[in-house]
N, C-alpha and C positions, 0 to 999 in steps of 0.2 A: 740416738739420735735426734737432732733440733729438726723443729719444722716449722719454726718462727724465730726470725730476728725483726726487734724491734730495736729500731733506731730513732736518737734523740738528733737535733736537727741542726742546732748551733756550737760548733766547735767539735760537732763528731764529722755531720756528713762535709761541714763547711767550712771557710777559715770565716770565719763571722764572729768569731770570739775576740780577735784582733780588731775587726772593724768597730764591733761595740765598747774597746778599752777605748778606743783612739775616740770614741763620742765619748766615753766618759772625760777623757783628760781633757778635751775642748771646752766640755761646760763649766767642769771642774777648776779649770783657769779663768773661765770668763764668773763664776760665784767664790771663787777661793778656797773651793774646796779641799783636807787633802786628800789624793787618792793613791791605793798603792794596788800593787798587783793581786794581794789575799782579798780586798774589798770586792776586787770583782770574782774573786775566786767560789767567796762566801756569798756573794748574790746568785752568781748564776746558774741559768738551772728552775730558777722561781720563777712562778708569775708576777705580771706589771706587781697587783695590789700588793703580793707580799713582797715585792723590793721595795716598793714604796713606805710599805711598816717596817721592814729591816734596817731601811736608811735613819729610818728615825731612830731607834733605838742605838744605830752607830754615831750617829752624830749629833744624836738631842732634839727634842721635840717642836726645840724653841727655835730651832734653824729651820728655813721655806724647802726642806727637801724633797719637795713634793717638784717645786718649778725645775731645780737643780735636775732630776730622772729625767722630765718632760725635753725640758733644752735636751738631756742627752739623747732622748728618742730624735728628736729633729737633728740633731747633729750626726749622727747613725745614717737615718732617709738621707741628710744633703751625700754624706760619704758615695751611701751606695748607687743613688742618682748621676754623679758627677764621674765614677770610676763605671759604673752599667756593667760591674763585674763582683763576686764574689770569690769565686775559686770552690774548687771540689779537694774534699782531703786525699790524698795519693792513696788507691787500693779501693777506693768508693765505686767506681764502676765495675771494677775486679771481682770485687766481692758483691754484687749486686747479679753481674753472668755467673756465680760459682751459684749461688740461690737458685736461678729460673736453671739452670741447666740439673740442677740437682731436686727442685720440685722442696724448696724450704719457701714455704713465708716468709714476702715482708712487711714488715710496720713504720711507723714513725709516729711517736709519742713527744710533742714537742710545745714547752711551754709558749709558744709565740698563738697572733691569731692567725686564723685561715688564711686570711688574706697575705700579712708577709707570710706564710710559708709559699703561698704559692706563687706570690714575686720570685722567692727562690729559685724554685724550682722552674719557674718559667725562663729566668735570668739565664742559668746556667742548664736550659732545654733536658729537663730531668720531668716534663709531665707525664705523670702517668707508670711509670715506674716502680713506684710505690704503691701497693691497691690499696692498705689501708692508714689513714692517716686521723689522728688522735688530734686535736687542736688546746689551747689553754682554754679557751672556750668553753668546751664542751665539758671541763670539771666542775665540779664546786670546789675543790679542793687539790691544789697543786704538790709539787715534789717539797718533798720528801714524801708528801702521801703516796697508796701505790694506786690513788684510784685511774689516773691517765691511763699505767701502764697494764691493770686489770683490762680499761674498756680496748685496748687494743688487740689485748688476747682475745676478749669475746669476737672484737670484731671481726679477727680470724679464724676462731673456733676453735682455741686450740686449750692446751691442755698445761698444766702452771710446767710441769716435769720438761713441758715438748722447747721452750722460750729461752731467750737467750738475750738480755737487755745490754745494748750498746753506748756508755756514756763514759761524757768527758768529764759531766757534773760530780760530786760526790755527793749531792741532795740528790743525785738519780740516781745513783749506784745504793742512797737507804732505801728510794721508794722501790726498787728493785728488792731488795731482802725483806723490808715489809711481803711484800704481795707474794713471795715466797719461793721468788725466780731465778736463774743463775743471771751472772751478769758478769760482766768484759769492762775496765776502765781507759780508757785510751786520752793521756794528759794531750790538754789542747794546751801547750806552750805558750805564751804570751808574752816572761818577760823579759821581750829584746825590747818590747817599747819602754820608752822612761817613766816614772813614777813624776809625782807632783805633791808638793810637800804648802799645801797652801797654809790660811790662817785659821781656815775656819778646821779644827784638830775632829780626828779618831775620838771619842768617850769612850768607847770598849778596847782594848787590845786583840788584833788579830795575829793567829801563825795561823796557818792551814795545817801545818805540820803536828798541831798542837789539839787540831779541830777533833771534836768526834763524829766520825762521820760514819757511815755504812760501807763496811769489807766488803769489794768484789773477790766473787771468783777467780776471776784472769787479769790479769794486764797483758795490754799488750799496747808495743811502741806504735803502729799504725795502725789503722784498717786492711792492710796487705797482710800483715799478721794474723787476723781473723781465718783464713780460707784455710790455712793449716792446722788451729787447733778445731773449727769445726769436722776434720776431717777426724779429729779423735777421737771427739765428743760420740 
């Protein structure tokens, strides 16, 4: 039986993946960068500094990708402040309730900074519902390094075989693999949003179907299915 669930935040607990991609689109149009769904899936789950580095690799160091990324973060924050909501993923509250009723501890391991994490939890009226939180500021190496999950596990006092990681990003799944924890992948589908074919093209071919990612132990369509999975483990 699992005794600890570790949640990612963006795109797993909340509908923030679509918000982030909208921010990328707005800033991509402003600076005329090509922006595809695969770019988002490739970058998501990483720390901010790692995203800066990867954007240089994707578009070339001669282009000012840092300014684009900073504009994307501003656009995302403007969308958040305007709409004043993020939206919970279906099944989130039911899963947390099941964990409480069955004495399964919960933790969050997010590459975001703690201020952003608290803002999301407050906006969705979920303060205090996740006892253990590890932010990207607390680790030296972001996902796919396992450090953030290992720190969450230590905070909760769980053993590796007692842990189940819930992730929407494949770098997160790879981090769980490297930590030796079982994992569940739940896709955050953003493909309903348009792409943008800017003048500054990708220098690296991206096709997430062919990317070398970690392998999840389980795949669920939504958080609703995780309750039944826990009953079987």
